[in-house]
C-alpha positions in Angstrom: -41.4 -16.3 -3.1 -38.6 -14.1 -3.6 -39.0 -12.1 -6.9 -35.6 -11.5 -8.5 -36.8 -8.8 -10.8 -37.1 -6.1 -8.1 -34.0 -4.8 -7.0 -33.3 -5.0 -3.1 -34.1 -1.9 -1.0 -31.2 -0.2 0.5 -30.8 2.1 3.3 -28.6 5.5 2.7 -25.3 5.5 5.0 -25.2 9.0 6.8 -22.3 8.2 9.2 -19.5 5.6 9.7 -18.9 4.7 13.4 -15.1 4.3 14.1 -13.8 3.2 17.1 -11.9 6.0 18.6 -8.2 4.9 19.7 -6.8 5.5 23.0 -3.2 7.6 23.0 -0.3 7.8 24.9 3.4 8.9 24.1 6.1 6.6 25.8 9.0 8.5 27.6 11.1 7.7 24.7 9.0 9.4 22.1 7.3 6.6 20.6 3.7 7.5 19.9 1.0 4.5 20.8 -2.5 4.2 20.0 -4.8 1.4 20.7 -8.1 0.0 19.9 -10.0 -2.1 22.4 -12.9 -4.2 21.2 -14.5 -7.4 21.7 -14.2 -10.5 24.5 -11.6 -12.5 22.2 -8.3 -12.8 23.9 -6.4 -11.7 20.9 -4.1 -8.6 20.1 -2.4 -7.4 17.2 0.4 -5.3 17.6 2.2 -3.3 15.2 5.5 -1.2 15.1 5.4 1.2 12.2 8.5 3.2 11.2 9.1 5.8 8.8 11.5 4.9 6.1 15.1 6.5 6.2 15.9 8.9 3.3 16.3 7.4 0.1 19.7 7.1 -1.2 20.2 6.4 -4.9 23.4 5.1 -4.5 22.2 2.6 -2.1 18.6 2.2 -3.2 17.8 -1.6 -1.5 18.6 -0.5 2.2 15.1 0.2 3.4 13.7 -2.8 1.8 16.7 -5.1 2.5 16.9 -4.2 6.2 13.2 -4.4 6.6 13.3 -7.9 4.9 16.4 -9.5 7.1 15.1 -8.2 10.5 14.3 -11.8 11.4 17.6 -13.6 10.2 19.3 -13.1 13.6 19.9 -11.1 16.3 22.9 -10.9 19.0 21.4 -13.8 21.2 18.9 -15.6 18.5 19.4 -17.4 15.2 16.5 -17.1 12.5 15.2 -20.6 13.4 15.1 -19.8 17.1 13.3 -16.4 16.6 10.6 -18.5 14.5 10.5 -21.2 17.1 10.1 -18.8 20.1 6.8 -17.2 18.4 5.3 -20.5 17.2 5.5 -22.3 20.3 3.0 -19.9 21.7 0.8 -20.3 18.6 1.6 -16.6 17.8 2.2 -14.9 14.1 4.5 -12.3 13.3 5.5 -10.9 9.9 7.3 -7.9 8.6 6.1 -5.7 5.8 8.1 -3.0 3.6 6.2 -0.1 1.9 7.0 3.0 -0.1 6.7 5.0 3.1 7.0 2.9 6.2 8.0 -0.4 7.1 6.4 -2.5 10.1 6.9 -5.6 12.0 3.1 -7.1 13.2 2.5 -9.5 16.0 -0.6 -11.4 16.5 -0.8 -13.1 19.8 -3.2 -14.3 22.4 -3.2 -12.0 25.5 -1.7 -14.5 27.8 1.3 -15.1 25.9 2.3 -11.5 25.2 4.9 -11.7 28.2 6.7 -14.6 26.3 6.5 -13.2 22.6 7.2 -9.4 23.1 10.9 -9.9 24.2 11.3 -11.8 21.0 10.0 -8.5 19.1 12.0 -6.4 21.3 15.2 -8.6 20.3 14.6 -8.1 16.7 13.9 -4.3 17.0 17.3 -3.7 19.1 19.6 -6.3 18.3 19.3 -7.6 14.7 22.9 -8.3 13.2 22.3 -9.2 9.6 24.7 -12.0 9.6 27.0 -12.2 6.6 25.9 -15.7 5.5 22.3 -15.0 5.5 22.8 -11.8 3.8 24.6 -13.6 0.9 21.6 -16.0 0.8 19.4 -13.1 0.5 21.2 -11.6 -2.2 21.5 -14.7 -4.4 17.8 -15.5 -3.8 16.7 -11.6 -4.7 18.6 -11.7 -7.7 17.2 -15.3 -8.9 13.7 -14.0 -8.2 14.1 -11.0 -10.1 15.8 -12.8 -13.0 12.3 -15.0 -13.0 10.2 -11.9 -12.6 11.8 -10.2 -15.6 10.4 -12.9 -17.9 6.9 -11.6 -16.8 5.4 -9.0 -18.9 3.3 -7.5 -16.3 6.3 -7.1 -13.7 8.3 -5.6 -16.6 5.6 -3.2 -17.5 4.7 -2.2 -13.6 8.8 -1.7 -13.2 9.0 0.7 -16.0 5.9 2.7 -15.4 7.0 3.5 -12.1 10.3 4.3 -13.0 9.1 6.5 -15.7 6.5 8.2 -13.3 8.7 8.8 -10.3 12.5 8.6 -11.5 15.3 7.5 -9.4 13.3 7.9 -5.9 12.0 5.5 -3.8 8.2 5.2 -5.7 10.3 4.3 -9.2 12.8 2.0 -7.6 13.7 -0.5 -10.3 16.6 -2.4 -8.8 18.7 -4.7 -10.8 21.1 -7.5 -9.7 23.9 -5.5 -9.1 21.9 -3.4 -6.8 21.4 -6.6 -4.7 25.0 -7.6 -5.0 26.1 -4.0 -3.3 24.4 -4.5 -0.4 26.8 -4.3 2.6 26.6 -5.6 6.1 28.0 -2.5 7.6 25.4 -0.1 5.6 22.7 -2.0 6.8 23.6 -2.2 10.6 24.0 1.8 10.3 20.7 1.9 8.4 19.0 -0.2 11.1 20.6 1.6 14.3 19.1 5.2 12.6 15.7 3.9 11.4 14.5 1.6 14.1 14.3 3.5 17.2 11.4 4.5 19.0 11.4 8.4 18.3 11.0 7.0 14.8 8.1 4.2 15.5 4.4 4.3 15.8 2.8 1.7 18.2 -0.6 0.6 16.8 -2.4 -1.9 19.2 -5.9 -3.6 18.4 -7.7 -6.2 19.8 -8.6 -6.8 23.7 -6.5 -4.4 24.9 -6.9 -3.7 28.7 -4.7 -2.5 31.4 -2.7 -5.4 31.7 -2.2 -5.7 28.1 -0.8 -1.9 27.9 1.4 -2.6 31.0 3.1 -5.5 29.3 3.6 -3.5 26.3 4.9 -0.4 27.8 7.2 -2.3 30.2 9.1 -3.3 27.1 8.8 -0.6 24.8 9.2 2.5 27.1 12.2 3.3 29.1 14.1 0.1 28.2 14.1 0.8 24.6 16.5 3.8 24.0 17.1 6.0 21.2 20.2 6.2 19.3 22.5 9.3 19.3 21.5 9.9 15.3 18.0 10.9 14.9 16.2 9.1 12.1 16.2 11.0 8.6 12.8 10.4 7.0 12.9 13.6 4.8 12.7 12.5 1.1 14.3 13.7 -2.1 11.7 16.1 -4.3 10.3 13.8 -7.0 10.5 14.7 -10.6 8.8 12.3 -13.3 11.5 11.6 -16.0 9.1 12.7 -18.4 8.9 9.4 -20.7 5.2 9.5 -22.1 5.6 6.5 -24.1 7.6 3.2 -23.4 7.5 0.0 -25.5 9.4 -2.9 -24.8 8.9 -5.5 -27.4 8.8 -9.2 -26.5 8.5 -10.9 -30.2 7.2 -14.2 -28.9 4.6 -12.7 -26.4 1.2 -14.2 -26.9 0.0 -11.1 -24.7 1.0 -7.5 -23.6 1.1 -5.8 -20.5 -0.3 -2.3 -20.4 0.2 0.0 -17.7 -0.5 3.8 -17.9 -1.3 6.8 -15.7 -0.4 10.0 -14.4 1.1 11.4 -11.0 -1.8 13.4 -8.9 -2.9 14.3 -5.6 -2.7 12.2 -2.3 -5.3 11.6 0.4 -4.4 14.9 2.2 -5.9 16.8 -1.0 -9.4 17.8 -0.4 -10.2 16.4 -4.1 -9.1 12.8 -3.6 -12.4 11.3 -2.2 -14.4 12.9 -5.2 -11.3 11.8 -7.5 -11.7 8.0 -6.3 -15.7 8.2 -7.4 -14.4 9.4 -10.8 -11.7 6.5 -10.7 -14.6 4.1 -9.8 -16.8 5.0 -12.4 -13.9 4.5 -14.9 -12.0 1.1 -13.8 -12.6 0.8 -10.1 -14.8 -2.1 -9.8 -16.3 -5.0 -11.5 -19.0 -3.0 -13.2 -16.9 -0.2 -14.5 -16.8 1.1 -17.7 -13.6 -0.2 -18.5 -14.4 -3.8 -17.6 -17.9 -3.5 -19.6 -16.2 -2.4 -22.6 -12.9 -4.4 -22.8 -13.8 -7.4 -21.0 -17.7 -7.9 -21.6 -18.3 -6.4 -24.8 -15.0 -6.7 -26.8 -13.5 -9.7 -24.9 -9.9 -8.7 -25.1 -8.9 -9.2 -21.7 -9.8 -11.2 -18.4 -9.6 -8.3 -16.3 -9.0 -4.6 -16.5 -8.9 -1.8 -13.6 -8.0 1.7 -12.8 -7.0 2.7 -9.2 -5.8 5.8 -7.4 -2.9 5.2 -5.1 -2.1 7.5 -2.3 1.4 7.8 -1.1 3.1 10.4 1.7 4.9 12.4 -1.0 2.7 11.9 -4.1 -0.3 10.0 -5.6 -1.1 8.4 -9.0 -3.9 7.3 -11.1 -3.3 4.2 -13.2 -4.9 1.5 -15.5 -3.5 -1.8 -15.8 -4.0 -4.8 -17.9 -2.9 -7.7 -19.9 -4.4 -8.4 -23.4 -3.9 -10.8 -26.4 -1.0 -9.3 -28.4 -2.9 -8.8 -31.6 -5.5 -6.7 -29.4 -3.0 -4.2 -28.1 -3.7 -1.2 -30.2 -7.3 -1.6 -30.2 -7.2 -1.7 -26.4 -5.4 1.4 -26.2 -8.1 3.1 -28.6 -11.3 1.7 -26.2 -9.3 3.1 -23.1 -8.7 6.7 -24.6 -12.4 6.3 -25.8 -13.8 5.6 -22.1 -11.8 8.4 -20.8 -13.0 10.9 -23.2 -16.7 9.9 -22.7 -16.0 10.4 -18.9 -14.9 13.9 -19.8 -17.8 15.1 -22.3 -20.8 13.0 -21.2 -22.8 13.3 -18.0 -23.1 10.2 -16.1 -26.8 9.0 -15.8 -28.4 9.1 -12.4 -28.7 5.2 -12.5 -25.0 4.6 -12.9 -24.0 7.2 -10.6 -26.4 5.8 -7.8 -25.0 2.3 -8.5 -21.3 3.7 -8.1 -22.2 5.5 -4.8 -24.1 2.4 -3.2 -21.2 0.4 -3.8 -18.4 2.7 -2.6 -20.4 3.2 0.5 -21.1 -0.5 1.0 -17.5 -1.1 0.5 -16.4 1.1 3.0 -18.9 -0.3 5.7 -17.8 -3.8 4.5 -14.3 -3.3 5.1 -15.1 -2.1 9.0 -15.6 -5.8 9.7 -13.5 -6.1 12.8 -11.0 -4.0 15.4 -8.0 -4.6 12.9 -9.9 -3.2 10.2 -10.8 0.2 12.3 -6.9 0.3 13.1 -6.2 -0.1 9.3 -8.4 2.9 8.7 -7.1 4.9 11.2 -3.5 4.2 10.0 -4.9 5.9 6.6 -5.8 8.9 8.0 -2.8 9.3 10.4 0.0 8.7 7.9 -1.7 11.6 5.5 -1.6 13.7 8.7 -5.5 13.8 8.7 -8.1 13.0 11.2 -11.2 10.4 11.6 -13.4 13.5 10.3 -11.6 12.3 6.8 -14.3 9.4 6.6 -17.4 11.7 7.5 -16.3 14.1 4.7 -15.5 10.9 2.3 -19.1 9.8 2.8 -20.6 13.3 2.4 -18.9 13.5 -0.8 -19.8 10.2 -2.3 -23.5 11.0 -1.3 -23.8 14.5 -2.7 -21.6 14.4 -5.6 -23.3 15.3 -9.0 -22.9 14.5 -12.5 -21.6 17.9 -13.2 -19.1 17.7 -10.9 -17.8 14.5 -12.1 -17.4 15.9 -15.4 -15.2 18.8 -14.0 -13.0 16.4 -11.9 -12.6 14.2 -15.1 -11.4 16.9 -17.0 -9.1 18.4 -14.5 -7.4 14.8 -13.5 -7.7 12.5 -16.6 -5.4 13.8 -19.7 -4.8 10.8 -21.9 -2.3 12.8 -23.9 -0.3 13.6 -20.8 -0.4 10.0 -19.3 2.7 7.9 -19.0 2.1 4.9 -21.2 3.9 1.6 -21.1 3.5 -1.6 -23.1 5.4 -4.7 -22.9 4.8 -7.5 -25.6 3.8 -6.6 -29.1 2.0 -3.9 -30.9 -0.2 -4.9 -33.8 
């Protein structure tokens, strides 16, 4: 009979075995990486483009152009694009991020020759029809109006803007920003950004020679660069310096709290260790913030902290929603937990639990070839290599309570945290 009072044995993780990608640079300058694994006749192809330089006067160009890529080309309507992909049981999606935007296709290998021309048409011939643009503007303005009634949405906007100012990371668009979108600006932006020498192609799945030939046939010599290179430089990021923002909602039953500070990104050697400190504080379900503010005090259903890594910055942040009557008490408890992290050595038992959780999470995240490609993207776009994960696992395994104390004092200064409260303060 299983004795549930005995903790299961575990095996230490010494090395993470990651699939090494193949690589080729196409004649047009596009970098292509591929991950071949498995026997299933399925492939995921991602076309990833670095976002063009942020323009504060036209702040929505990157996100609007990416979002509207599938609204029509010179040869196909939005409905025809969707039908052409659905017919073959394929799936495609578009995603916008702060640093990159991408188009992804999931398709059976045998149908690539039929579906890839549709993606090629989107990436070379999108026209952003005026009618669809006006519909996009109205829809986004309506969504914004609804979202602005949600305390957590307002808090996130205010926090990002206070941390990163009027940059791509601090973007807080209003209805007027959407109304000022212009089709000619979007066409010029599209031509500059969506070209092969600004693209990284990542292919994962069953990637054989025929698959690579099918891809390169369409996206090599036949996909030309424009005369204007993509300007992917970005303005310097300066925090607005607002350390406290309070947006009162007199009728609010809950307050949204968000706080944190700009910090290092994945390219910094301290980043893996900083992730350990963050995990202790609020990075998993058994974290100190959860144990205190959810389990002990009952102030919230959930609270967490996280580290984020962007190309030009990074951040540590804490987020939660609590009853309006315990807003101040929650702020006090968060400060208390940060101070304990900075003044008291973590026990060997708690540190062992955190180490096992983080290493287990890393292994669990490598369930298929797609996740191996995702891990590669993390390091590739940070200017790192796969050896990063060996360093990451070694730092987790070897970090000491004394090192955690030093890092907590170096990176967690509650008095310098940007703090946003939307709701009510009791």
